[in-house]
MARTORLUM-158143 format. One record per residue: residue in three letters; x negated, y negated, z negated of N, C-alpha, C in turn. Coordinates in steps of 0.1 Angstrom, whole numbers, plus 5000, padded with zeros to 4 digits. Atoms other than C-alpha are relative to their C-alpha. Layout:
BEGIN
+------+------+------+------+------+------+------+------+------+------+
: rest :  n_u :  n_v :  n_w : ca_u : ca_v : ca_w :  c_u :  c_v :  c_w :
+------+------+------+------+------+------+------+------+------+------+
:  ALA :    X :    Y :    Z :    X :    Y :    Z :    X :    Y :    Z :
...
+------+------+------+------+------+------+------+------+------+------+
//
This chain:
BEGIN
+------+------+------+------+------+------+------+------+------+------+
: rest :  n_u :  n_v :  n_w : ca_u : ca_v : ca_w :  c_u :  c_v :  c_w :
+------+------+------+------+------+------+------+------+------+------+
:  MET : 4999 : 5000 : 4985 : 0225 : 7560 : 0766 : 5004 : 5012 : 5006 :
:  ARG : 4997 : 4986 : 4995 : 0236 : 7582 : 0791 : 4998 : 5007 : 5004 :
:  THR : 5005 : 4993 : 4995 : 0233 : 7612 : 0798 : 5005 : 5007 : 5012 :
:  TYR : 5008 : 4994 : 4984 : 0226 : 7627 : 0837 : 5004 : 5014 : 5002 :
:  TYR : 5000 : 4989 : 4999 : 0236 : 7668 : 0840 : 5003 : 4999 : 5015 :
:  LEU : 5003 : 4996 : 4987 : 0225 : 7674 : 0875 : 5004 : 5015 : 5003 :
:  PHE : 4993 : 4983 : 4996 : 0242 : 7707 : 0891 : 4988 : 5000 : 5018 :
:  SER : 5008 : 5005 : 4985 : 0220 : 7710 : 0928 : 5008 : 5006 : 5007 :
:  GLY : 4999 : 4990 : 4989 : 0229 : 7727 : 0957 : 4998 : 5011 : 5002 :
:  LEU : 5002 : 4991 : 4999 : 0233 : 7755 : 0970 : 4988 : 5003 : 5013 :
:  GLY : 5013 : 4999 : 4996 : 0200 : 7770 : 0983 : 4991 : 4990 : 4992 :
:  ALA : 5005 : 5017 : 5004 : 0189 : 7737 : 0964 : 4991 : 5002 : 4987 :
:  ASP : 5008 : 5001 : 5014 : 0168 : 7730 : 0930 : 4998 : 4982 : 4995 :
:  HIS : 4996 : 5018 : 5006 : 0163 : 7698 : 0914 : 4990 : 4990 : 5005 :
:  ARG : 5007 : 5012 : 4994 : 0137 : 7684 : 0939 : 5002 : 4994 : 5006 :
:  ALA : 4987 : 5007 : 4995 : 0168 : 7676 : 0956 : 4999 : 4985 : 4997 :
:  PHE : 4996 : 5013 : 5007 : 0171 : 7650 : 0933 : 4990 : 4990 : 4996 :
:  GLN : 5008 : 5008 : 5002 : 0136 : 7635 : 0929 : 4991 : 4989 : 5006 :
:  GLY : 5003 : 5016 : 4996 : 0140 : 7601 : 0947 : 5011 : 4995 : 5000 :
:  LEU : 4988 : 5003 : 5002 : 0173 : 7596 : 0933 : 4995 : 4993 : 4979 :
:  GLU : 5002 : 5005 : 5014 : 0167 : 7575 : 0901 : 5013 : 4996 : 4991 :
:  PHE : 4987 : 5005 : 5012 : 0191 : 7570 : 0865 : 4996 : 4990 : 4994 :
:  PRO : 5003 : 5010 : 5009 : 0198 : 7544 : 0842 : 5006 : 5008 : 4993 :
:  GLY : 4996 : 4998 : 5009 : 0199 : 7569 : 0814 : 4990 : 5016 : 5002 :
:  GLU : 5009 : 4986 : 4998 : 0185 : 7609 : 0808 : 5002 : 5008 : 5011 :
:  ILE : 4997 : 4987 : 4993 : 0186 : 7633 : 0828 : 4998 : 5022 : 5001 :
:  ARG : 5000 : 4985 : 5006 : 0191 : 7674 : 0823 : 5001 : 5004 : 5014 :
:  HIS : 4993 : 4996 : 4987 : 0192 : 7693 : 0853 : 5007 : 5015 : 4993 :
:  ILE : 4990 : 4990 : 4998 : 0218 : 7723 : 0851 : 4990 : 5012 : 5009 :
:  SER : 5010 : 4984 : 4991 : 0200 : 7760 : 0854 : 5008 : 5013 : 5005 :
:  TRP : 4994 : 4990 : 4996 : 0215 : 7784 : 0876 : 5001 : 5011 : 4994 :
:  VAL : 5002 : 4993 : 5005 : 0221 : 7817 : 0862 : 5010 : 5013 : 5008 :
:  PRO : 5001 : 4990 : 4984 : 0227 : 7851 : 0878 : 5019 : 5001 : 4999 :
:  PRO : 4986 : 4999 : 4996 : 0265 : 7855 : 0887 : 5003 : 5012 : 5000 :
:  LEU : 5002 : 4983 : 5002 : 0284 : 7883 : 0868 : 5008 : 5008 : 5015 :
:  ALA : 4994 : 4996 : 4986 : 0300 : 7909 : 0894 : 5013 : 4996 : 5005 :
:  ASN : 4983 : 5007 : 5002 : 0333 : 7895 : 0908 : 5002 : 4985 : 4996 :
:  GLU : 4998 : 5014 : 5005 : 0326 : 7864 : 0894 : 5003 : 4987 : 5005 :
:  SER : 4998 : 5012 : 4995 : 0347 : 7834 : 0905 : 4990 : 4988 : 4999 :
:  ILE : 5007 : 5010 : 5004 : 0336 : 7798 : 0906 : 5005 : 4997 : 4984 :
:  THR : 4998 : 5000 : 5012 : 0357 : 7792 : 0878 : 4999 : 5003 : 4983 :
:  GLY : 5008 : 4996 : 5013 : 0346 : 7815 : 0853 : 4981 : 4998 : 5001 :
:  TYR : 5015 : 5004 : 4998 : 0309 : 7810 : 0865 : 4998 : 4982 : 4997 :
:  ALA : 5000 : 5015 : 5005 : 0315 : 7771 : 0854 : 5003 : 4999 : 4989 :
:  GLU : 5002 : 4994 : 5018 : 0327 : 7782 : 0820 : 4990 : 5003 : 4994 :
:  ARG : 5012 : 4993 : 5003 : 0300 : 7800 : 0816 : 4988 : 4987 : 4993 :
:  ILE : 5011 : 5009 : 4995 : 0273 : 7771 : 0826 : 5003 : 4986 : 4992 :
:  ALA : 4993 : 5008 : 5009 : 0294 : 7749 : 0810 : 4994 : 4996 : 4983 :
:  ALA : 5009 : 4997 : 5006 : 0276 : 7760 : 0780 : 4991 : 4989 : 4999 :
:  GLN : 5011 : 5005 : 5001 : 0245 : 7743 : 0785 : 5000 : 4986 : 4998 :
:  ILE : 5000 : 5014 : 5003 : 0259 : 7708 : 0782 : 5008 : 4997 : 4984 :
:  THR : 5006 : 5003 : 5012 : 0257 : 7695 : 0752 : 4998 : 4980 : 4993 :
:  ALA : 5004 : 5016 : 5001 : 0258 : 7654 : 0755 : 5017 : 4999 : 4992 :
:  SER : 4982 : 5007 : 5002 : 0290 : 7636 : 0744 : 5002 : 4993 : 5014 :
:  LEU : 4998 : 5008 : 4991 : 0307 : 7623 : 0770 : 4988 : 4998 : 5011 :
:  PRO : 5009 : 5001 : 4989 : 0282 : 7629 : 0798 : 5004 : 4999 : 5013 :
:  ILE : 4992 : 5002 : 4982 : 0281 : 7625 : 0837 : 4996 : 5009 : 5006 :
:  LEU : 5002 : 4990 : 4992 : 0281 : 7653 : 0860 : 4999 : 4995 : 5015 :
:  VAL : 5000 : 5001 : 4989 : 0264 : 7645 : 0890 : 4993 : 5015 : 5010 :
:  GLY : 4998 : 4983 : 4987 : 0270 : 7676 : 0919 : 4996 : 4997 : 5010 :
:  LEU : 5007 : 5004 : 4981 : 0249 : 7676 : 0953 : 5012 : 5014 : 5008 :
:  SER : 4998 : 4992 : 4991 : 0267 : 7698 : 0978 : 5011 : 5011 : 4991 :
:  PHE : 4999 : 4992 : 5011 : 0278 : 7734 : 0960 : 4996 : 4992 : 4983 :
:  GLY : 4999 : 5008 : 5012 : 0268 : 7716 : 0928 : 5013 : 4991 : 4998 :
:  GLY : 4992 : 5008 : 5007 : 0294 : 7692 : 0927 : 5015 : 5003 : 5000 :
:  MET : 4996 : 4989 : 4998 : 0318 : 7719 : 0934 : 5002 : 5005 : 4984 :
:  MET : 5002 : 4993 : 5010 : 0306 : 7736 : 0903 : 5004 : 4987 : 4993 :
:  ALA : 5000 : 5005 : 5014 : 0306 : 7702 : 0883 : 5021 : 4993 : 5002 :
:  MET : 4987 : 5003 : 5001 : 0343 : 7697 : 0895 : 5007 : 5011 : 4991 :
:  GLU : 4994 : 4989 : 5004 : 0349 : 7730 : 0878 : 4993 : 5001 : 4983 :
:  VAL : 5011 : 5000 : 5009 : 0326 : 7725 : 0852 : 5008 : 4987 : 4991 :
:  SER : 4994 : 5015 : 5004 : 0346 : 7689 : 0846 : 5011 : 5007 : 4993 :
:  LYS : 4985 : 4994 : 5007 : 0378 : 7712 : 0832 : 4997 : 5011 : 4984 :
:  TYR : 5000 : 5003 : 5008 : 0361 : 7723 : 0806 : 4987 : 4992 : 4989 :
:  VAL : 5008 : 5006 : 5002 : 0340 : 7693 : 0795 : 5004 : 4986 : 4999 :
:  GLN : 4997 : 5010 : 5001 : 0352 : 7663 : 0788 : 4982 : 4983 : 5004 :
:  ALA : 5010 : 5006 : 4992 : 0327 : 7639 : 0811 : 5006 : 4980 : 5000 :
:  GLU : 4997 : 5014 : 4992 : 0329 : 7599 : 0818 : 4998 : 4999 : 5011 :
:  HIS : 4997 : 5005 : 4986 : 0324 : 7600 : 0854 : 4994 : 5020 : 5003 :
:  VAL : 5008 : 4987 : 4994 : 0316 : 7635 : 0875 : 4996 : 4991 : 5015 :
:  ILE : 5000 : 5012 : 4983 : 0299 : 7619 : 0910 : 4992 : 5015 : 5006 :
:  LEU : 5008 : 4991 : 4992 : 0298 : 7641 : 0937 : 4991 : 4994 : 5013 :
:  ILE : 5015 : 5006 : 4990 : 0271 : 7637 : 0965 : 5003 : 5011 : 5010 :
:  SER : 4998 : 4985 : 4994 : 0277 : 7658 : 0998 : 5007 : 5004 : 4999 :
:  SER : 5001 : 4991 : 5008 : 0300 : 7675 : 0980 : 5016 : 4996 : 5005 :
:  ALA : 4983 : 4998 : 5002 : 0342 : 7685 : 0982 : 5007 : 4995 : 4989 :
:  LYS : 4995 : 5001 : 5004 : 0366 : 7675 : 0960 : 5008 : 5010 : 4993 :
:  SER : 4985 : 4989 : 4996 : 0395 : 7703 : 0967 : 4995 : 5008 : 5010 :
:  ARG : 5001 : 4987 : 4988 : 0400 : 7733 : 0987 : 5003 : 4993 : 5011 :
:  ALA : 4982 : 5008 : 4992 : 0420 : 7704 : 1008 : 4987 : 4998 : 5012 :
:  GLU : 5009 : 5005 : 4994 : 0380 : 7696 : 1018 : 4991 : 5007 : 5003 :
:  ILE : 5009 : 4989 : 4993 : 0364 : 7725 : 1028 : 5006 : 5003 : 5016 :
:  PRO : 5001 : 4999 : 4988 : 0362 : 7728 : 1064 : 5009 : 5016 : 4997 :
:  ARG : 4992 : 4992 : 5001 : 0393 : 7756 : 1070 : 4990 : 5009 : 5011 :
:  TYR : 5007 : 4981 : 4994 : 0365 : 7778 : 1097 : 4993 : 5005 : 4987 :
:  TYR : 5007 : 4988 : 5006 : 0341 : 7786 : 1068 : 5014 : 5007 : 4990 :
:  ARG : 4990 : 4988 : 5008 : 0373 : 7801 : 1047 : 4999 : 5009 : 5008 :
:  TRP : 5000 : 4983 : 4983 : 0378 : 7822 : 1082 : 4988 : 5006 : 5001 :
:  LEU : 5010 : 4989 : 4998 : 0339 : 7826 : 1083 : 4999 : 5009 : 4986 :
:  GLY : 5005 : 4990 : 5016 : 0338 : 7841 : 1045 : 5006 : 5005 : 5004 :
:  GLY : 4989 : 4985 : 5002 : 0366 : 7860 : 1047 : 4991 : 5014 : 5013 :
:  LEU : 5003 : 4991 : 4993 : 0349 : 7882 : 1075 : 4988 : 5001 : 4993 :
:  SER : 5013 : 4999 : 5011 : 0317 : 7880 : 1049 : 4988 : 5006 : 5004 :
:  LEU : 5012 : 5002 : 4994 : 0291 : 7874 : 1074 : 4988 : 4996 : 4993 :
:  HIS : 5010 : 5006 : 5014 : 0270 : 7861 : 1043 : 4995 : 5014 : 5001 :
:  GLN : 5000 : 4992 : 5003 : 0270 : 7896 : 1034 : 4987 : 5005 : 5012 :
:  LEU : 5009 : 4989 : 4987 : 0250 : 7908 : 1068 : 4989 : 4992 : 5003 :
:  MET : 5010 : 5005 : 5002 : 0224 : 7884 : 1060 : 4987 : 5004 : 4996 :
:  SER : 5012 : 4993 : 5004 : 0189 : 7897 : 1058 : 4992 : 4989 : 4987 :
:  ASP : 4997 : 5015 : 5009 : 0175 : 7873 : 1030 : 4988 : 4991 : 5009 :
:  SER : 5012 : 5009 : 4989 : 0143 : 7862 : 1057 : 5010 : 4992 : 5001 :
:  GLN : 4990 : 5009 : 4991 : 0175 : 7846 : 1075 : 5004 : 4990 : 4993 :
:  ILE : 4992 : 5011 : 5009 : 0185 : 7829 : 1040 : 4994 : 4983 : 4995 :
:  THR : 5012 : 5005 : 5007 : 0150 : 7821 : 1028 : 4994 : 4985 : 5013 :
:  LYS : 5009 : 5001 : 4992 : 0135 : 7809 : 1067 : 5007 : 4988 : 5003 :
:  THR : 4993 : 5015 : 4996 : 0139 : 7771 : 1077 : 5000 : 5002 : 5021 :
:  ASN : 5003 : 4999 : 4983 : 0143 : 7767 : 1114 : 5007 : 4983 : 5007 :
:  ARG : 5000 : 5012 : 4995 : 0152 : 7736 : 1140 : 5014 : 5005 : 5002 :
:  TRP : 4985 : 5010 : 5005 : 0190 : 7741 : 1137 : 5001 : 4999 : 4988 :
:  LEU : 4998 : 5006 : 5019 : 0186 : 7740 : 1099 : 5000 : 4988 : 5001 :
:  TYR : 5001 : 5014 : 5002 : 0168 : 7714 : 1101 : 5010 : 4987 : 5006 :
:  TRP : 4995 : 5012 : 4996 : 0190 : 7694 : 1126 : 5016 : 5002 : 4990 :
:  LEU : 4984 : 4997 : 5008 : 0226 : 7707 : 1105 : 4992 : 4993 : 4990 :
:  PHE : 5008 : 5008 : 5014 : 0206 : 7694 : 1070 : 4998 : 4983 : 5008 :
:  GLY : 5005 : 5009 : 4997 : 0194 : 7662 : 1090 : 4986 : 4998 : 4994 :
:  ALA : 5009 : 5003 : 5005 : 0165 : 7668 : 1077 : 4986 : 4994 : 5013 :
:  GLU : 5007 : 5000 : 4994 : 0143 : 7647 : 1102 : 4986 : 4996 : 5003 :
:  THR : 5019 : 5007 : 4999 : 0106 : 7631 : 1093 : 4993 : 5016 : 4994 :
:  PRO : 5007 : 4990 : 5001 : 0079 : 7660 : 1086 : 5004 : 5005 : 4981 :
:  GLU : 4997 : 5001 : 5012 : 0084 : 7650 : 1051 : 5016 : 5005 : 4996 :
:  ASP : 4991 : 4992 : 4996 : 0116 : 7663 : 1052 : 5002 : 5011 : 4998 :
:  ARG : 5001 : 4988 : 4998 : 0115 : 7691 : 1065 : 4991 : 5009 : 4988 :
:  SER : 5009 : 4995 : 5012 : 0086 : 7701 : 1044 : 5003 : 5006 : 4983 :
:  LEU : 4990 : 5005 : 5013 : 0108 : 7692 : 1013 : 5010 : 5014 : 5004 :
:  LEU : 4989 : 4993 : 4995 : 0137 : 7712 : 1031 : 4993 : 5017 : 4997 :
:  ALA : 5011 : 4985 : 4998 : 0111 : 7746 : 1038 : 4996 : 5007 : 4990 :
:  ASP : 4998 : 4999 : 5011 : 0103 : 7743 : 1008 : 5011 : 5005 : 4985 :
:  ILE : 4992 : 4995 : 5009 : 0133 : 7747 : 0986 : 5005 : 5013 : 5005 :
:  LEU : 4991 : 4984 : 4993 : 0150 : 7775 : 1010 : 4994 : 5010 : 4996 :
:  ALA : 5013 : 4984 : 5006 : 0118 : 7798 : 1001 : 5003 : 5003 : 4990 :
:  ASP : 5003 : 4994 : 5012 : 0124 : 7799 : 0969 : 5019 : 5003 : 4995 :
:  THR : 4986 : 4999 : 4997 : 0166 : 7803 : 0975 : 5000 : 5012 : 4991 :
:  ASP : 4996 : 4984 : 5001 : 0178 : 7835 : 0956 : 5009 : 5003 : 5010 :
:  PRO : 4992 : 4993 : 4996 : 0196 : 7857 : 0981 : 5014 : 5003 : 4995 :
:  THR : 4995 : 4991 : 5008 : 0217 : 7876 : 0957 : 5010 : 4986 : 4998 :
:  PHE : 4993 : 5015 : 5004 : 0231 : 7839 : 0947 : 5009 : 4994 : 5010 :
:  PHE : 5000 : 5007 : 4986 : 0227 : 7823 : 0980 : 5024 : 5009 : 5006 :
:  ARG : 4985 : 4988 : 4994 : 0257 : 7853 : 0991 : 5012 : 5000 : 4991 :
:  TRP : 4987 : 5003 : 5008 : 0277 : 7847 : 0958 : 5010 : 4988 : 5004 :
:  ALA : 4998 : 5014 : 5000 : 0279 : 7811 : 0962 : 5012 : 4998 : 5010 :
:  VAL : 4997 : 5006 : 4983 : 0290 : 7808 : 1001 : 5014 : 5011 : 4998 :
:  ASN : 4992 : 4997 : 5005 : 0314 : 7836 : 0989 : 5011 : 4993 : 4989 :
:  GLY : 4995 : 5019 : 5013 : 0329 : 7807 : 0959 : 5006 : 4995 : 5014 :
:  ILE : 4997 : 5011 : 4991 : 0330 : 7784 : 0989 : 5012 : 5003 : 5008 :
:  ALA : 4984 : 4995 : 4994 : 0353 : 7803 : 1005 : 5015 : 5003 : 5000 :
:  THR : 4985 : 5001 : 5007 : 0379 : 7811 : 0981 : 5003 : 4991 : 4988 :
:  TRP : 4995 : 5011 : 5010 : 0376 : 7781 : 0962 : 5016 : 4995 : 5000 :
:  ASN : 4986 : 5006 : 4996 : 0412 : 7770 : 0954 : 5000 : 4986 : 4992 :
:  ASN : 4995 : 5007 : 5008 : 0409 : 7740 : 0934 : 5006 : 4988 : 5005 :
:  ASN : 4989 : 5011 : 4993 : 0436 : 7707 : 0942 : 4998 : 4995 : 4988 :
:  VAL : 4998 : 5007 : 5011 : 0425 : 7694 : 0908 : 4996 : 4990 : 4998 :
:  VAL : 5014 : 5011 : 4997 : 0407 : 7658 : 0912 : 5003 : 4993 : 4986 :
:  PRO : 4997 : 5004 : 5012 : 0401 : 7640 : 0877 : 5000 : 4982 : 5011 :
:  ALA : 4996 : 5021 : 4997 : 0408 : 7598 : 0880 : 4981 : 4996 : 4993 :
:  ASN : 5011 : 5010 : 5008 : 0370 : 7592 : 0865 : 4991 : 5011 : 5015 :
:  THR : 5007 : 4993 : 4994 : 0359 : 7616 : 0897 : 4993 : 4988 : 5008 :
:  ILE : 5000 : 5015 : 4993 : 0334 : 7591 : 0923 : 4993 : 5012 : 5012 :
:  HIS : 5003 : 4997 : 4988 : 0327 : 7608 : 0958 : 4987 : 4987 : 5008 :
:  ILE : 5016 : 5004 : 4989 : 0292 : 7597 : 0977 : 5006 : 5010 : 5012 :
:  HIS : 5008 : 4992 : 4984 : 0290 : 7608 : 1015 : 4999 : 4995 : 5009 :
:  GLY : 5004 : 5008 : 4992 : 0278 : 7601 : 1044 : 5006 : 5002 : 5018 :
:  THR : 4992 : 4996 : 4981 : 0294 : 7599 : 1084 : 4993 : 5006 : 5006 :
:  ALA : 5003 : 4994 : 4989 : 0264 : 7622 : 1099 : 4997 : 5012 : 4993 :
:  ASP : 4996 : 4987 : 5009 : 0276 : 7649 : 1071 : 5001 : 5012 : 5013 :
:  ARG : 4999 : 4992 : 4994 : 0269 : 7680 : 1092 : 5004 : 5018 : 4997 :
:  ILE : 5000 : 4992 : 5008 : 0276 : 7706 : 1068 : 5016 : 5000 : 4994 :
:  LEU : 4994 : 5003 : 5006 : 0304 : 7692 : 1050 : 5007 : 4985 : 5010 :
:  PRO : 4999 : 5007 : 4994 : 0316 : 7672 : 1078 : 5012 : 4983 : 4992 :
:  TYR : 4988 : 5009 : 5003 : 0335 : 7632 : 1069 : 5009 : 5001 : 4998 :
:  ARG : 4986 : 5003 : 4999 : 0361 : 7635 : 1081 : 5015 : 5007 : 4992 :
:  PHE : 4994 : 4993 : 5014 : 0374 : 7661 : 1057 : 5003 : 4993 : 4991 :
:  VAL : 4995 : 5006 : 5015 : 0371 : 7642 : 1029 : 4997 : 4989 : 5000 :
:  LYS : 4995 : 5012 : 5012 : 0379 : 7612 : 1008 : 4993 : 4995 : 4990 :
:  ALA : 5010 : 5001 : 5005 : 0348 : 7594 : 1000 : 4997 : 4987 : 4989 :
:  ASP : 4997 : 5009 : 5008 : 0346 : 7566 : 0973 : 4993 : 4989 : 5008 :
:  HIS : 5018 : 5002 : 4994 : 0312 : 7554 : 0989 : 4997 : 5008 : 5015 :
:  VAL : 5001 : 4996 : 4994 : 0303 : 7556 : 1020 : 4986 : 5000 : 5006 :
:  ILE : 5014 : 5004 : 4994 : 0266 : 7559 : 1031 : 4998 : 5003 : 5022 :
:  PRO : 5006 : 5003 : 4983 : 0263 : 7553 : 1076 : 4991 : 5001 : 5001 :
:  ASP : 5007 : 4985 : 4995 : 0247 : 7579 : 1090 : 4995 : 5008 : 4996 :
:  GLY : 5011 : 4988 : 5008 : 0236 : 7598 : 1060 : 5005 : 5015 : 5005 :
:  SER : 5004 : 4985 : 5000 : 0229 : 7633 : 1064 : 5005 : 5008 : 4986 :
:  HIS : 4997 : 4990 : 5011 : 0237 : 7664 : 1045 : 4990 : 4999 : 4988 :
:  PHE : 5014 : 5004 : 5004 : 0200 : 7653 : 1037 : 4996 : 4992 : 4991 :
:  MET : 5006 : 5011 : 5011 : 0203 : 7621 : 1020 : 5000 : 4999 : 4992 :
:  VAL : 5005 : 4997 : 5011 : 0199 : 7628 : 0990 : 4989 : 4998 : 4995 :
:  VAL : 5013 : 5000 : 5004 : 0167 : 7629 : 0995 : 4991 : 4985 : 5017 :
:  ASN : 5003 : 5013 : 4992 : 0160 : 7602 : 1025 : 5009 : 4988 : 4999 :
:  ARG : 4993 : 5016 : 5004 : 0186 : 7576 : 1013 : 4998 : 4999 : 4984 :
:  ALA : 5006 : 4998 : 5015 : 0178 : 7580 : 0976 : 5002 : 4986 : 5000 :
:  LYS : 5004 : 5015 : 5000 : 0173 : 7542 : 0977 : 5018 : 4999 : 4997 :
:  GLU : 4993 : 5002 : 4997 : 0208 : 7539 : 0985 : 5014 : 5008 : 4988 :
:  ILE : 4989 : 4996 : 5009 : 0228 : 7563 : 0964 : 4994 : 4994 : 4980 :
:  SER : 5003 : 5003 : 5021 : 0213 : 7554 : 0926 : 5000 : 4987 : 5004 :
:  ASP : 4988 : 5015 : 4998 : 0225 : 7518 : 0941 : 5013 : 5000 : 4990 :
:  ILE : 4984 : 4996 : 5003 : 0258 : 7532 : 0935 : 5001 : 5007 : 4988 :
:  ILE : 4998 : 4992 : 5013 : 0250 : 7552 : 0907 : 4999 : 4989 : 4991 :
:  ALA : 5009 : 5009 : 5007 : 0233 : 7525 : 0891 : 5014 : 4990 : 4998 :
:  GLY : 4994 : 5009 : 4998 : 0261 : 7504 : 0898 : 5020 : 4999 : 4992 :
:  LEU : 4986 : 4993 : 5003 : 0292 : 7525 : 0883 : 5004 : 4992 : 4986 :
:  GLY : 4992 : 5001 : 5021 : 0291 : 7504 : 0845 : 4988 : 5006 : 4992 :
+------+------+------+------+------+------+------+------+------+------+
//
């Protein structure tokens, strides 16, 4: 039986995956407190210790996909599946790196990080009351310290190594990591950044079809 290790997104947790079905055992990677000035690469090496199954499948959502890419450098995986994510620095919009350089995320208050508003609902593509309620609940539990560290990590991420066993699933209506910047293996028409929730059946079918 295959073992799927799930890496949740920035500001998200295991609830984001609740609609997906996996043909095997699932285990959730736990985010641990980052060390001072720790890089994504260094962090990945530490959390790779949570992976104990042989030839696992790593599944990363958004920021979690970037972490899965880094962890794959320390763990021999059968597949690395990215959902609404980026495989390398080249797929991160340049304006994120520019904004990260300004350190504006360090000026955000805790409440600005953990509270939703209409703009965030639009940005994520959370359109129904159910989607918005779930997004609000997830963001309310976000650790502001981890959020600020991760935003800095995304802005300075330098990965350019993409293993051949990487499978990238992306939506054409993603406003956080726009489709035009990535090269996806499987495309969800009109899929938003929240498609892991509201297009879960289609994503589950892709994963199940990997063999």
